[in-house]
Kinemage of the C-alpha trace (Angstrom):
@kinemage 1
@onewidth
@group {chain A} dominant
@subgroup {mainchain}
@vectorlist {calphas} color= white
{ca met a 1} P -18.409 -7.684 17.893
{ca ala a 2} L -18.155 -11.452 18.436
{ca gly a 3} L -15.248 -13.332 16.909
{ca ser a 4} L -12.047 -12.062 15.403
{ca val a 5} L -12.294 -9.898 12.304
{ca ser a 6} L -9.876 -9.439 9.394
{ca thr a 7} L -10.394 -7.151 6.427
{ca val a 8} L -8.692 -6.898 3.026
{ca asp a 9} L -9.145 -3.792 0.867
{ca leu a 10} L -9.024 -4.239 -2.925
{ca phe a 11} L -8.367 -1.207 -5.161
{ca cys a 12} L -7.163 0.452 -1.942
{ca gly a 13} L -5.526 3.532 -3.465
{ca ala a 14} L -4.084 5.775 -0.768
{ca gly a 15} L -6.239 4.060 1.844
{ca gly a 16} L -9.381 6.087 2.503
{ca leu a 17} L -11.628 3.039 2.884
{ca thr a 18} L -8.996 1.231 4.947
{ca his a 19} L -8.735 4.253 7.243
{ca gly a 20} L -12.498 4.295 7.742
{ca phe a 21} L -12.550 0.582 8.541
{ca glu a 22} L -9.748 1.028 11.076
{ca gln a 23} L -11.560 3.962 12.706
{ca ala a 24} L -14.685 1.782 12.947
{ca gly a 25} L -12.706 -0.935 14.725
{ca leu a 26} L -12.303 -3.323 11.794
{ca pro a 27} L -8.635 -4.303 11.472
{ca val a 28} L -7.353 -4.320 7.896
{ca lys a 29} L -4.587 -6.795 7.122
{ca ala a 30} L -3.718 -5.640 3.600
{ca gly a 31} L -4.599 -3.316 0.762
{ca tyr a 32} L -4.055 -4.205 -2.898
{ca asp a 33} L -3.542 -1.678 -5.693
{ca ile a 34} L -1.604 -1.324 -8.962
{ca glu a 35} L -0.506 2.278 -8.352
{ca pro a 36} L 2.983 2.331 -6.789
{ca ala a 37} L 2.615 5.968 -5.675
{ca cys a 38} L -0.103 4.873 -3.223
{ca lys a 39} L 2.228 2.720 -1.106
{ca phe a 40} L 3.716 5.544 0.984
{ca pro a 41} L 0.477 7.332 1.935
{ca tyr a 42} L -1.337 4.028 2.424
{ca glu a 43} L 1.195 2.651 4.879
{ca gln a 44} L 1.790 6.002 6.628
{ca asn a 45} L -1.904 6.539 7.327
{ca asn a 46} L -2.953 2.959 8.064
{ca lys a 47} L -1.710 -0.064 9.979
{ca ala a 48} L -2.193 -2.418 7.018
{ca lys a 49} L 0.394 -3.598 4.507
{ca phe a 50} L 0.230 -2.219 0.952
{ca ile a 51} L 0.583 -4.889 -1.737
{ca leu a 52} L 1.453 -3.711 -5.242
{ca gln a 53} L -0.481 -6.225 -7.304
{ca asp a 54} L -3.272 -6.280 -9.866
{ca val a 55} L -6.407 -7.731 -8.259
{ca glu a 56} L -6.803 -9.964 -11.313
{ca asp a 57} L -3.715 -11.780 -10.054
{ca val a 58} L -4.841 -12.139 -6.427
{ca ser a 59} L -5.618 -15.774 -5.657
{ca gly a 60} L -7.895 -17.305 -3.087
{ca ser a 61} L -4.838 -18.585 -1.237
{ca asp a 62} L -3.453 -15.013 -1.082
{ca leu a 63} L -6.633 -13.902 0.643
{ca thr a 64} L -6.760 -16.958 2.893
{ca glu a 65} L -3.345 -15.986 4.288
{ca his a 66} L -4.681 -12.570 5.331
{ca phe a 67} L -7.798 -14.089 6.874
{ca ser a 68} L -5.971 -16.831 8.787
{ca gly a 69} L -7.377 -17.264 12.284
{ca ser a 70} L -10.314 -14.907 11.738
{ca ser a 71} L -13.888 -16.024 12.177
{ca ile a 72} L -15.236 -12.943 10.361
{ca arg a 73} L -13.728 -12.088 6.966
{ca val a 74} L -14.430 -8.813 5.203
{ca leu a 75} L -13.366 -8.412 1.567
{ca ala a 76} L -13.936 -4.805 0.514
{ca gly a 77} L -13.289 -2.899 -2.646
{ca cys a 78} L -14.164 0.473 -4.029
{ca ala a 79} L -14.367 1.004 -7.744
{ca pro a 80} L -10.891 1.787 -9.109
{ca cys a 81} L -10.467 5.552 -9.323
{ca gln a 82} L -8.358 5.704 -12.480
{ca pro a 83} L -11.194 5.269 -15.036
{ca phe a 84} L -13.418 7.774 -13.239
{ca ser a 85} L -10.963 10.445 -12.172
{ca ser a 86} L -10.404 13.702 -14.023
{ca tyr a 87} L -6.982 14.017 -12.317
{ca ser a 88} L -4.048 13.477 -14.628
{ca asn a 89} L -0.296 13.524 -14.054
């Protein structure tokens, strides 16, 4: 792949999409989610940093920091699981 690549994962959860990107050779700089319980598994299973923040509050400058120096920028996001999941605490 030509050029340097950086990826940011929105609604990252425990990091399944991030893990797939990393296995495919796409480095992920950060994952954003509002669920604090996802931080440990996300960071244990991936090289990216977990950021506990609502994506509504993520600014363009936040993303620009993660993409700094990259010629290819990938912004990914799965639908948030919470509204669709039957799992409950």
